[in-house]
C-alpha positions as CSV (number, residue, x, y, z in Angstrom):
1,M,139.7,134.4,54.0
2,A,136.4,134.1,56.0
3,K,136.3,132.7,59.5
4,V,134.5,129.4,59.9
5,P,132.2,129.4,62.9
6,M,133.0,127.0,65.7
7,K,130.8,124.0,66.1
8,M,128.5,124.1,69.1
9,R,129.1,121.3,71.4
10,R,126.1,119.6,72.8
11,R,126.1,119.5,76.6
12,R,125.3,116.4,78.3
13,P,122.4,116.7,80.8
14,K,123.6,117.0,84.4
15,R,123.3,113.7,86.2
16,E,121.8,113.5,89.6
17,M,124.5,113.2,92.2
18,S,123.8,111.2,95.3
19,G,125.8,111.6,98.5
20,F,125.0,108.1,99.6
21,L,127.8,106.2,97.8
22,P,130.6,108.6,99.0
23,L,129.2,108.4,102.5
24,L,129.1,104.6,102.3
25,F,132.7,104.5,101.0
26,L,133.9,106.7,103.9
27,G,132.0,104.5,106.4
28,L,133.7,101.4,105.0
29,V,137.1,103.1,105.2
30,A,136.4,104.1,108.8
31,V,135.2,100.6,109.8
32,S,138.2,99.0,108.0
33,L,140.5,100.9,110.3
34,F,139.2,99.0,113.3
35,S,138.2,95.6,111.7
36,W,139.0,94.7,108.1
37,K,136.8,91.6,108.4
38,V,133.7,93.6,109.1
39,S,134.6,95.9,106.2
40,V,134.9,92.9,103.8
41,L,131.6,91.6,105.1
42,F,130.0,94.9,104.3
43,I,131.5,95.0,100.8
44,V,130.2,91.5,100.1
45,G,126.8,92.1,101.6
46,L,126.4,95.5,99.9
47,A,126.9,94.0,96.4
48,P,123.2,94.8,95.3
49,T,123.5,98.4,96.5
50,I,126.9,98.9,94.8
51,V,125.4,97.4,91.5
52,L,122.5,99.8,91.7
53,G,124.8,102.7,92.4
54,V,126.8,102.0,89.3
55,T,124.1,100.9,86.9
56,G,121.1,102.8,88.2
57,K,119.3,105.3,86.0
58,G,116.3,107.4,86.1
59,V,114.9,110.5,87.7
60,H,115.0,109.3,91.3
61,K,118.2,107.4,91.3
62,S,119.4,108.7,94.6
63,E,116.1,107.9,96.4
64,K,116.2,104.4,95.0
65,L,119.8,104.0,96.1
66,Q,119.0,105.1,99.6
67,C,116.0,102.8,99.9
68,V,117.9,99.8,98.7
69,G,121.0,100.8,100.6
70,F,119.5,101.4,104.0
71,S,117.4,98.2,103.9
72,N,120.5,96.3,102.7
73,I,122.6,97.7,105.6
74,A,119.8,96.7,108.0
75,G,120.2,93.1,106.8
76,I,124.0,93.2,107.2
77,I,124.3,94.7,110.7
78,P,123.4,91.5,112.7
79,F,126.1,89.6,110.9
80,A,128.6,92.5,111.3
81,M,128.0,92.5,115.0
82,Q,128.8,88.7,115.1
83,V,132.0,89.3,113.2
84,W,132.9,92.2,115.3
85,S,132.4,90.3,118.6
86,R,133.9,87.0,117.3
87,P,136.3,87.7,114.4
88,R,137.3,84.0,114.1
89,D,133.7,83.2,112.8
90,F,134.2,85.5,109.8
91,S,134.8,82.7,107.3
92,M,131.9,80.7,108.6
93,I,129.5,83.7,108.4
94,I,130.6,84.9,104.9
95,S,130.5,81.4,103.4
96,D,127.1,80.4,104.8
97,P,124.5,80.7,102.0
98,I,121.7,81.4,104.4
99,N,123.6,84.5,105.7
100,L,124.1,85.7,102.1
101,V,120.4,85.1,101.3
102,A,119.5,87.2,104.4
103,M,121.8,90.0,103.4
104,F,120.7,90.1,99.7
105,G,117.1,89.5,100.7
106,S,117.1,92.7,102.7
107,A,118.2,94.5,99.5
108,A,115.3,92.7,97.7
109,I,113.0,94.2,100.3
110,G,114.4,97.6,99.4
111,Y,113.7,96.9,95.7
112,A,110.2,95.8,96.5
113,L,109.6,99.0,98.4
114,I,110.6,101.0,95.3
115,Y,108.1,99.3,93.1
116,V,105.2,98.6,95.6
117,G,105.5,101.8,97.6
118,P,104.0,104.1,95.0
119,M,101.1,101.8,94.5
120,I,100.4,101.7,98.2
121,A,100.7,105.5,98.4
122,A,98.2,105.9,95.5
123,Q,95.7,103.6,97.3
124,V,96.1,105.5,100.5
125,L,95.7,108.9,98.8
126,Q,92.7,107.7,96.9
127,A,91.0,106.4,100.1
128,M,91.7,109.8,101.7
129,A,90.2,111.6,98.7
130,Q,87.1,109.4,98.9
131,D,86.7,110.2,102.6
132,K,87.1,113.9,101.9
133,L,84.3,113.7,99.2
134,K,82.0,111.9,101.7
135,Q,82.8,114.6,104.3
136,L,82.0,117.4,101.8
137,A,78.7,115.7,100.8
138,Q,77.7,115.5,104.5
139,Q,78.6,119.2,105.0
140,K,76.5,120.1,101.9
141,Q,73.6,118.1,103.2
142,A,73.9,119.8,106.5
143,L,73.9,123.2,104.8
144,L,70.8,122.3,102.8
145,E,69.0,121.3,105.9
146,L,70.1,124.4,107.8
147,W,69.6,127.0,105.0
148,G,67.3,125.3,102.5
149,P,67.6,124.7,98.8
150,E,68.1,128.4,98.1
151,V,71.7,128.0,99.1
152,L,72.2,126.1,95.8
153,G,70.9,129.1,93.8
154,D,67.4,127.8,93.0
155,P,64.8,129.8,94.8
156,D,62.0,127.3,94.2
157,G,64.0,124.4,95.4
158,E,63.0,122.5,92.4
159,G,65.1,121.5,89.4
160,E,68.7,120.5,88.9
161,E,71.6,121.7,91.0
162,P,73.9,124.2,89.3
163,G,77.0,123.0,87.6
164,W,79.4,124.1,90.3
165,A,77.5,122.2,92.9
166,Q,77.7,119.0,90.7
167,G,81.4,119.3,90.4
168,R,81.4,120.6,86.8
169,R,83.9,123.4,85.9
170,G,83.1,126.7,84.4
171,G,80.1,127.5,86.6
172,R,77.5,127.0,83.9
173,S,74.7,124.4,84.0
């Protein structure tokens, strides 16, 4: 009787692990030891961050989670300070729709940074590249004035610049 080879199991690709959610959970536990109301406020206010942590996908999941999470926390802190100093105002603060809009709106700013940030970075990098090209053209012109057109490889100074001077690859005209 011949042995039947074992089936090869396909491995699932490793998922990117973020340290943000465990750190957030530990922070909430630590805060709840001192004031459970502040902890409940954070849980309610961090709903967009928690949803992103559970449902988020993609290559840069942890960076997206940090961007949304930190901006969301920044929107919750003023209300947490109010609850910390006056715990009796907890129900008023958590039930006010304006406060919830402010907390969730700060998470929306984090989401906006995720989508608008790369476009702004691309524009800045493109502007920097254009400035560098202008600077290189000025340096080339200064070299031509200082050394003459022979620098470009044309002893007569007439004719077309070589391919490498025009930005073409390969070094041939």
